[in-house]
C-alpha positions as a Markdown table, in Angstrom:
| # | Residue | x | y | z |
|---|---|---|---|---|
| 1 | Ser | -13.9 | -10.0 | -2.0 |
| 2 | Thr | -12.1 | -8.4 | -5.1 |
| 3 | Leu | -14.1 | -5.3 | -3.6 |
| 4 | Glu | -12.6 | -5.8 | -0.6 |
| 5 | Asp | -9.1 | -6.5 | -2.8 |
| 6 | Phe | -9.6 | -2.8 | -4.3 |
| 7 | Leu | -10.0 | -1.4 | -1.1 |
| 8 | Arg | -7.0 | -3.1 | 0.5 |
| 9 | Thr | -4.9 | -1.7 | -2.0 |
| 10 | Leu | -6.3 | 1.5 | -2.3 |
| 11 | Arg | -6.0 | 1.9 | 1.7 |
| 12 | Gly | -2.0 | 1.1 | 1.1 |
| 13 | Asp | -1.8 | 3.7 | -1.6 |
| 14 | Ala | -3.6 | 6.3 | 0.3 |
| 15 | Ser | -1.0 | 5.6 | 3.3 |
| 16 | Ser | 1.6 | 6.2 | 1.4 |
| 17 | Ala | 1.0 | 9.6 | 0.4 |
| 18 | Tyr | 0.4 | 10.5 | 3.8 |
| 19 | Ile | 3.8 | 9.5 | 4.9 |
| 20 | Asp | 5.0 | 11.1 | 2.2 |
| 21 | Ala | 3.2 | 14.2 | 3.1 |
| 22 | Leu | 4.9 | 13.7 | 6.7 |
| 23 | Tyr | 8.3 | 13.0 | 5.9 |
| 24 | Thr | 8.4 | 16.1 | 3.3 |
| 25 | Arg | 7.1 | 18.2 | 6.3 |
| 26 | Met | 10.2 | 17.1 | 8.2 |
| 27 | Val | 12.8 | 17.8 | 5.6 |
| 28 | Arg | 11.4 | 21.3 | 5.1 |
| 29 | Glu | 11.6 | 22.2 | 8.9 |
| 30 | Arg | 15.1 | 20.7 | 8.8 |
| 31 | Lys | 16.2 | 22.6 | 6.2 |
| 32 | Gln | 14.5 | 25.7 | 7.6 |
| 33 | Arg | 16.3 | 24.8 | 10.8 |
| 34 | Thr | 19.6 | 24.9 | 8.8 |
| 35 | Leu | 19.1 | 27.5 | 6.8 |
| 36 | Glu | 18.7 | 30.3 | 10.1 |
| 37 | Ser | 22.0 | 28.1 | 11.3 |
| 38 | Leu | 23.8 | 29.2 | 8.4 |
| 39 | Glu | 22.3 | 32.9 | 8.4 |
| 40 | Lys | 23.1 | 33.2 | 11.9 |
| 41 | Leu | 26.8 | 31.9 | 10.8 |
| 42 | Val | 26.5 | 34.8 | 8.1 |
| 43 | Ala | 26.0 | 37.3 | 10.9 |
| 44 | Ile | 28.8 | 35.7 | 13.4 |
| 45 | Asn | 31.6 | 36.1 | 10.5 |
| 46 | Gln | 30.0 | 39.4 | 9.6 |
| 47 | Gln | 31.3 | 40.7 | 13.1 |
| 48 | Arg | 34.2 | 39.0 | 13.4 |
| 49 | Leu | 34.8 | 40.8 | 10.0 |
| 50 | Arg | 34.3 | 44.0 | 11.4 |
| 51 | Val | 36.4 | 43.2 | 14.9 |
| 52 | Gly | 39.5 | 41.7 | 12.3 |
| 53 | Asp | 39.6 | 38.4 | 13.6 |
| 54 | Ile | 38.3 | 36.6 | 9.8 |
| 55 | Gly | 38.9 | 38.3 | 6.3 |
| 56 | Glu | 36.4 | 38.9 | 4.1 |
| 57 | Val | 36.6 | 35.5 | 2.3 |
| 58 | Ala | 34.7 | 33.5 | 5.1 |
| 59 | Val | 32.2 | 36.1 | 5.2 |
| 60 | Leu | 31.4 | 35.7 | 1.1 |
| 61 | Gln | 31.9 | 31.7 | 1.6 |
| 62 | Ser | 29.4 | 31.3 | 4.2 |
| 63 | Arg | 27.0 | 33.8 | 2.7 |
| 64 | Val | 27.0 | 31.6 | -0.7 |
| 65 | Glu | 26.6 | 28.4 | 1.3 |
| 66 | Ala | 23.2 | 29.9 | 3.2 |
| 67 | Gln | 21.7 | 31.6 | -0.6 |
| 68 | Arg | 22.9 | 28.3 | -1.8 |
| 69 | Phe | 20.6 | 26.1 | 1.0 |
| 70 | His | 18.2 | 28.5 | 0.4 |
| 71 | Gly | 17.4 | 26.7 | -2.8 |
| 72 | Asp | 17.2 | 23.6 | -1.1 |
| 73 | Val | 14.4 | 24.8 | 1.2 |
| 74 | Leu | 12.6 | 26.1 | -2.1 |
| 75 | Ala | 12.7 | 22.5 | -3.5 |
| 76 | Ala | 11.8 | 20.9 | 0.2 |
| 77 | Gln | 8.6 | 23.7 | -0.3 |
| 78 | Ala | 7.8 | 22.5 | -3.6 |
| 79 | Glu | 7.9 | 18.7 | -2.6 |
| 80 | Val | 5.5 | 19.7 | 0.2 |
| 81 | Arg | 2.9 | 21.0 | -2.3 |
| 82 | Val | 3.6 | 17.9 | -4.8 |
| 83 | Ala | 2.7 | 15.7 | -1.3 |
| 84 | Asp | -0.3 | 17.5 | -0.5 |
| 85 | Leu | -1.9 | 17.4 | -4.2 |
| 86 | Arg | -1.2 | 13.4 | -4.0 |
| 87 | Val | -3.0 | 13.6 | -0.8 |
| 88 | Ala | -5.5 | 15.9 | -1.9 |
| 89 | Gln | -6.4 | 13.4 | -4.8 |
| 90 | Phe | -7.2 | 10.6 | -2.1 |
| 91 | Leu | -9.5 | 12.7 | -0.3 |
| 92 | Gly | -11.1 | 13.0 | -4.0 |
| 93 | Lys | -10.1 | 17.1 | -3.6 |
| 94 | Ala | -8.9 | 18.8 | -6.9 |
| 95 | Arg | -7.3 | 21.6 | -5.0 |
| 96 | Pro | -6.1 | 21.4 | -1.7 |
| 97 | Gly | -6.5 | 24.9 | -0.8 |
| 98 | Pro | -5.4 | 28.0 | -1.5 |
| 99 | Gln | -2.0 | 27.6 | -0.1 |
| 100 | Leu | -2.0 | 23.8 | -1.9 |
| 101 | Glu | -1.5 | 22.6 | 1.4 |
| 102 | Val | -3.6 | 20.2 | 3.2 |
| 103 | Leu | -3.6 | 20.0 | 7.0 |
| 104 | Ile | -2.3 | 16.5 | 8.0 |
| 105 | Ser | -0.7 | 15.6 | 11.6 |
| 106 | Gly | 0.8 | 12.3 | 12.2 |
| 107 | Glu | 4.3 | 11.0 | 13.5 |
| 108 | Leu | 6.2 | 8.8 | 12.1 |
| 109 | Arg | 8.5 | 8.1 | 15.0 |
| 110 | Met | 6.7 | 4.8 | 16.6 |
| 111 | Glu | 7.8 | 2.4 | 18.6 |
| 112 | Gly | 9.3 | -1.2 | 16.5 |
| 113 | Arg | 6.7 | -4.1 | 16.4 |
| 114 | Thr | 7.2 | -8.2 | 16.7 |
| 115 | Phe | 5.6 | -10.0 | 14.4 |
| 116 | Asp | 4.9 | -13.7 | 14.6 |
| 117 | Glu | 6.0 | -14.9 | 11.1 |
| 118 | Ala | 3.8 | -18.1 | 11.1 |
| 119 | Gln | 0.9 | -16.5 | 12.1 |
| 120 | Leu | 0.7 | -13.6 | 9.9 |
| 121 | Val | 1.2 | -16.0 | 6.8 |
| 122 | Glu | -1.6 | -18.1 | 8.1 |
| 123 | Thr | -4.0 | -15.1 | 9.0 |
| 124 | Ala | -3.0 | -14.1 | 5.3 |
| 125 | Arg | -4.4 | -17.5 | 4.1 |
| 126 | Gln | -7.3 | -16.8 | 5.8 |
| 127 | Arg | -8.3 | -13.3 | 5.5 |
| 128 | Arg | -6.4 | -11.8 | 2.6 |
| 129 | Pro | -9.4 | -10.7 | 0.2 |
| 130 | Asp | -7.6 | -11.8 | -3.0 |
| 131 | Val | -7.2 | -15.1 | -1.5 |
| 132 | Arg | -10.7 | -15.4 | -0.1 |
| 133 | Ala | -12.0 | -14.9 | -3.8 |
| 134 | Gln | -9.8 | -17.6 | -5.7 |
| 135 | Gln | -11.8 | -19.9 | -2.6 |
| 136 | Leu | -14.9 | -18.7 | -3.8 |
| 137 | Ala | -13.6 | -19.3 | -7.2 |
| 138 | Gln | -12.7 | -22.6 | -7.0 |
| 139 | Glu | -16.5 | -23.7 | -5.1 |
| 140 | Ala | -17.9 | -21.9 | -8.4 |
| 141 | Ala | -15.9 | -24.1 | -10.8 |
| 142 | Arg | -17.1 | -27.3 | -8.7 |
| 143 | Ala | -20.6 | -26.2 | -9.0 |
| 144 | Arg | -20.4 | -25.5 | -12.6 |
| 145 | Val | -18.8 | -29.5 | -12.7 |
| 146 | Lys | -21.8 | -30.6 | -10.9 |
| 147 | Leu | -24.3 | -28.5 | -13.0 |
| 148 | Ala | -22.5 | -30.0 | -16.4 |
| 149 | Arg | -22.8 | -33.8 | -14.9 |
| 150 | Ala | -26.4 | -33.1 | -14.4 |
| 151 | Asn | -26.9 | -31.6 | -17.9 |
| 152 | Arg | -25.9 | -35.3 | -19.5 |
| 153 | Tyr | -28.7 | -37.0 | -17.4 |
| 154 | Thr | -31.4 | -38.2 | -19.3 |
| 155 | Asp | -35.2 | -37.0 | -18.7 |
| 156 | Leu | -38.1 | -38.8 | -18.2 |
| 157 | Ile | -41.2 | -37.5 | -19.7 |
| 158 | Phe | -44.5 | -39.2 | -18.2 |
| 159 | Asn | -48.1 | -37.7 | -19.3 |
| 160 | Val | -51.7 | -38.5 | -18.3 |
| 161 | Ser | -54.7 | -37.0 | -20.4 |
| 162 | Trp | -58.6 | -37.8 | -19.8 |
| 163 | Gln | -61.3 | -37.3 | -22.6 |
| 164 | Arg | -64.9 | -37.2 | -22.3 |
| 165 | Ser | -67.0 | -37.4 | -25.4 |
| 166 | Leu | -70.8 | -36.2 | -25.9 |
| 167 | Asn | -73.8 | -36.5 | -28.0 |
| 168 | Ser | -73.0 | -34.7 | -31.8 |
| 169 | Glu | -75.6 | -34.0 | -34.5 |
| 170 | Pro | -76.1 | -34.2 | -36.9 |
| 171 | Phe | -74.2 | -37.5 | -36.8 |
| 172 | Ala | -75.2 | -39.0 | -33.2 |
| 173 | Ser | -72.1 | -40.8 | -31.6 |
| 174 | Pro | -72.5 | -42.5 | -27.9 |
| 175 | Pro | -70.5 | -40.9 | -25.2 |
| 176 | Tyr | -68.0 | -42.2 | -24.1 |
| 177 | Asp | -64.6 | -41.7 | -22.0 |
| 178 | Ala | -61.2 | -41.9 | -22.8 |
| 179 | Leu | -57.9 | -42.5 | -20.3 |
| 180 | Ala | -54.6 | -42.6 | -21.9 |
| 181 | Ala | -51.0 | -42.2 | -20.5 |
| 182 | Thr | -47.1 | -42.0 | -22.0 |
| 183 | Ala | -44.1 | -41.9 | -21.0 |
| 184 | Thr | -41.2 | -40.6 | -22.9 |
| 185 | Ile | -37.3 | -41.1 | -22.5 |
| 186 | Ala | -34.9 | -39.6 | -25.1 |
| 187 | Leu | -32.1 | -41.6 | -26.3 |
| 188 | Pro | -28.9 | -40.2 | -25.1 |
| 189 | Phe | -26.7 | -39.9 | -28.2 |
| 190 | Ser | -25.7 | -37.0 | -26.9 |
| 191 | Arg | -23.5 | -38.5 | -24.2 |
| 192 | Ile | -20.4 | -39.2 | -26.7 |
| 193 | Tyr | -19.9 | -35.5 | -26.7 |
| 194 | His | -17.7 | -34.3 | -23.4 |
| 195 | Gly | -17.0 | -30.5 | -23.9 |
| 196 | Glu | -19.6 | -28.9 | -21.5 |
| 197 | Leu | -18.1 | -31.3 | -19.0 |
| 198 | Asp | -14.5 | -31.6 | -19.9 |
| 199 | Ala | -14.4 | -27.4 | -20.2 |
| 200 | Ala | -16.0 | -27.5 | -16.6 |
| 201 | Arg | -13.5 | -29.5 | -15.2 |
| 202 | Tyr | -10.6 | -28.2 | -16.7 |
| 203 | Ser | -11.8 | -24.9 | -15.1 |
| 204 | Gln | -12.0 | -26.6 | -11.7 |
| 205 | Asp | -8.6 | -27.7 | -12.2 |
| 206 | Arg | -7.0 | -24.2 | -13.3 |
| 207 | Ser | -9.1 | -22.7 | -10.2 |
| 208 | Leu | -7.5 | -24.9 | -8.0 |
| 209 | His | -4.2 | -23.6 | -9.3 |
| 210 | Leu | -5.1 | -20.0 | -9.1 |
| 211 | Met | -6.1 | -20.2 | -5.9 |
| 212 | Gly | -2.8 | -22.1 | -4.7 |
| 213 | Gly | -0.8 | -19.3 | -6.7 |
| 214 | Ala | -2.8 | -17.0 | -4.7 |
| 215 | Glu | -2.0 | -18.5 | -1.5 |
| 216 | Leu | 1.4 | -18.7 | -2.7 |
| 217 | Arg | 1.8 | -15.1 | -3.3 |
| 218 | Ala | 0.1 | -14.0 | 0.1 |
| 219 | Glu | 2.8 | -16.4 | 1.8 |
| 220 | Val | 5.9 | -14.4 | -0.3 |
| 221 | Glu | 4.4 | -11.0 | 0.3 |
| 222 | Val | 4.3 | -12.0 | 3.9 |
| 223 | Arg | 7.7 | -12.7 | 4.7 |
| 224 | Thr | 9.4 | -10.3 | 1.9 |
| 225 | Ala | 7.4 | -7.7 | 4.1 |
| 226 | Leu | 8.9 | -8.8 | 7.4 |
| 227 | Val | 12.5 | -9.0 | 6.1 |
| 228 | Arg | 12.3 | -5.3 | 4.8 |
| 229 | Tyr | 10.3 | -4.2 | 8.5 |
| 230 | Arg | 12.6 | -5.6 | 10.6 |
| 231 | Ala | 15.7 | -4.0 | 8.1 |
| 232 | Ala | 14.0 | -0.7 | 8.5 |
| 233 | Ser | 13.4 | -1.0 | 12.1 |
| 234 | Asp | 16.8 | -1.5 | 12.8 |
| 235 | Gln | 18.0 | 1.2 | 10.6 |
| 236 | Val | 15.4 | 3.8 | 12.9 |
| 237 | Lys | 17.2 | 2.1 | 16.1 |
| 238 | Ile | 21.1 | 3.2 | 14.7 |
| 239 | Tyr | 20.5 | 6.8 | 14.8 |
| 240 | Thr | 18.1 | 6.9 | 17.9 |
| 241 | Gln | 21.0 | 4.9 | 19.8 |
| 242 | Gly | 23.3 | 7.7 | 19.8 |
| 243 | Val | 24.2 | 8.6 | 16.1 |
| 244 | Leu | 21.6 | 11.7 | 15.9 |
| 245 | Ala | 22.9 | 13.0 | 19.9 |
| 246 | Asp | 26.7 | 12.7 | 18.6 |
| 247 | Ala | 25.8 | 14.3 | 15.6 |
| 248 | Asp | 24.5 | 17.3 | 17.6 |
| 249 | Lys | 27.5 | 17.8 | 19.8 |
| 250 | Val | 29.9 | 17.3 | 17.0 |
| 251 | His | 28.2 | 20.6 | 15.0 |
| 252 | Ala | 27.8 | 22.3 | 18.4 |
| 253 | Ala | 31.5 | 21.7 | 19.9 |
| 254 | Thr | 32.7 | 22.7 | 16.5 |
| 255 | Leu | 30.3 | 26.1 | 16.3 |
| 256 | Tyr | 31.5 | 27.1 | 19.6 |
| 257 | Thr | 34.9 | 26.3 | 18.6 |
| 258 | Phe | 34.8 | 28.5 | 15.9 |
| 259 | Gln | 33.7 | 31.5 | 17.3 |
| 260 | Arg | 36.9 | 31.4 | 19.7 |
| 261 | Gly | 39.0 | 31.2 | 16.7 |
| 262 | Gly | 39.8 | 27.6 | 17.1 |
| 263 | Ala | 38.0 | 25.6 | 14.1 |
| 264 | Thr | 38.2 | 26.9 | 10.1 |
| 265 | Leu | 35.1 | 27.9 | 8.7 |
| 266 | Leu | 35.1 | 25.1 | 6.5 |
| 267 | Glu | 34.9 | 22.4 | 9.6 |
| 268 | Val | 31.9 | 24.2 | 10.7 |
| 269 | Leu | 30.3 | 23.7 | 7.4 |
| 270 | Asn | 31.2 | 20.2 | 7.0 |
| 271 | Ala | 30.2 | 19.9 | 10.7 |
| 272 | Gln | 26.7 | 21.1 | 9.2 |
| 273 | Arg | 26.3 | 19.3 | 6.1 |
| 274 | Thr | 27.0 | 15.9 | 8.3 |
| 275 | Val | 24.6 | 16.7 | 11.1 |
| 276 | Asp | 21.8 | 17.7 | 8.0 |
| 277 | Asp | 22.8 | 14.5 | 6.4 |
| 278 | Val | 22.3 | 12.2 | 9.3 |
| 279 | Tyr | 18.8 | 14.0 | 9.8 |
| 280 | Leu | 17.9 | 13.9 | 6.5 |
| 281 | Asn | 18.7 | 9.9 | 7.0 |
| 282 | Tyr | 16.7 | 9.5 | 9.9 |
| 283 | Tyr | 13.8 | 11.0 | 8.4 |
| 284 | Gly | 14.5 | 8.7 | 5.5 |
| 285 | Ala | 14.2 | 5.5 | 7.3 |
| 286 | Leu | 11.2 | 6.9 | 9.6 |
| 287 | Ala | 9.1 | 7.2 | 6.4 |
| 288 | Glu | 10.6 | 3.7 | 5.3 |
| 289 | His | 9.8 | 2.2 | 8.3 |
| 290 | Ala | 5.9 | 3.7 | 8.3 |
| 291 | Arg | 6.0 | 2.4 | 4.6 |
| 292 | Gln | 7.1 | -1.0 | 5.4 |
| 293 | Leu | 4.7 | -1.7 | 8.3 |
| 294 | Val | 1.5 | -0.6 | 6.0 |
| 295 | Leu | 3.2 | -3.1 | 3.4 |
| 296 | Val | 3.5 | -5.8 | 6.3 |
| 297 | Glu | -0.3 | -5.6 | 7.1 |
| 298 | Gln | -1.3 | -5.2 | 3.7 |
| 299 | Ala | 0.2 | -7.9 | 2.9 |
| 300 | Ala | -1.4 | -10.3 | 6.2 |
| 301 | Gly | -4.7 | -9.0 | 5.3 |
| 302 | Ile | -5.0 | -6.7 | 8.7 |
| 303 | Trp | -4.9 | -3.4 | 9.6 |
| 304 | Asp | -4.2 | -1.7 | 13.2 |
| 305 | Val | -2.0 | 0.9 | 12.3 |
| 306 | Ala | -1.9 | 4.2 | 13.7 |
| 307 | Phe | 0.2 | 7.5 | 12.9 |
């Protein structure tokens, strides 16, 4: 049971590393897409500068924004490499590969799940290996109390012997047979000392409290993980129910208006930053939703997560 509990924790840590690897890839792809959009904006401004629609300052500002965001892309690539190294550690590889990148497939977008809180708590009490280990420890402590009591019993020793004597020289004696029986019982003076029995009883009481603490800890972890999972699931719904689509529409409309002279460059850049923040927050919500799902099942002692 202790080994199973170690593997349960190890599986949760490996899942967290896997989720981070998927999340950093989503962030990198989004920032690369934004960099391409900014570079396209620079090309548009350069064309408008040639025809005299805008001044050189607008071109320089858009170019500075694109170059600055290029640094964010490099930072995102570094985070992917760091996440890959952590995954490689769980895979047992010192080096993931020449490009320091592990081939990872999966999807953080998943449907929200509904859990029965009372059933999960009961499942955790019955199936979590750390709780089971404490239950077994209590059984062992109970057996040690029985052993300590048995050691205080008085041992009765009963011996039976038979002796036969034959003729002997030079002093002859008549042959004879002798049968003897002895019974020995120890005087139980040691019973005045109760150290072994008291220690076994205290160990049993301690194991009982430890088992109660393990069950309580499992219940608290399940309820806490469920609260956080439901919050993470609701947060994902906020983005999928219209926020992402609205941010894309605002950005597209602002860029379209800017190309026709109806919006300023500052408005375009603000719209770009807004849509980037929305998507990055959405990806963070997806990762948090996946992490909390792992924690719920880890706390309950079950596992049926598939990415």
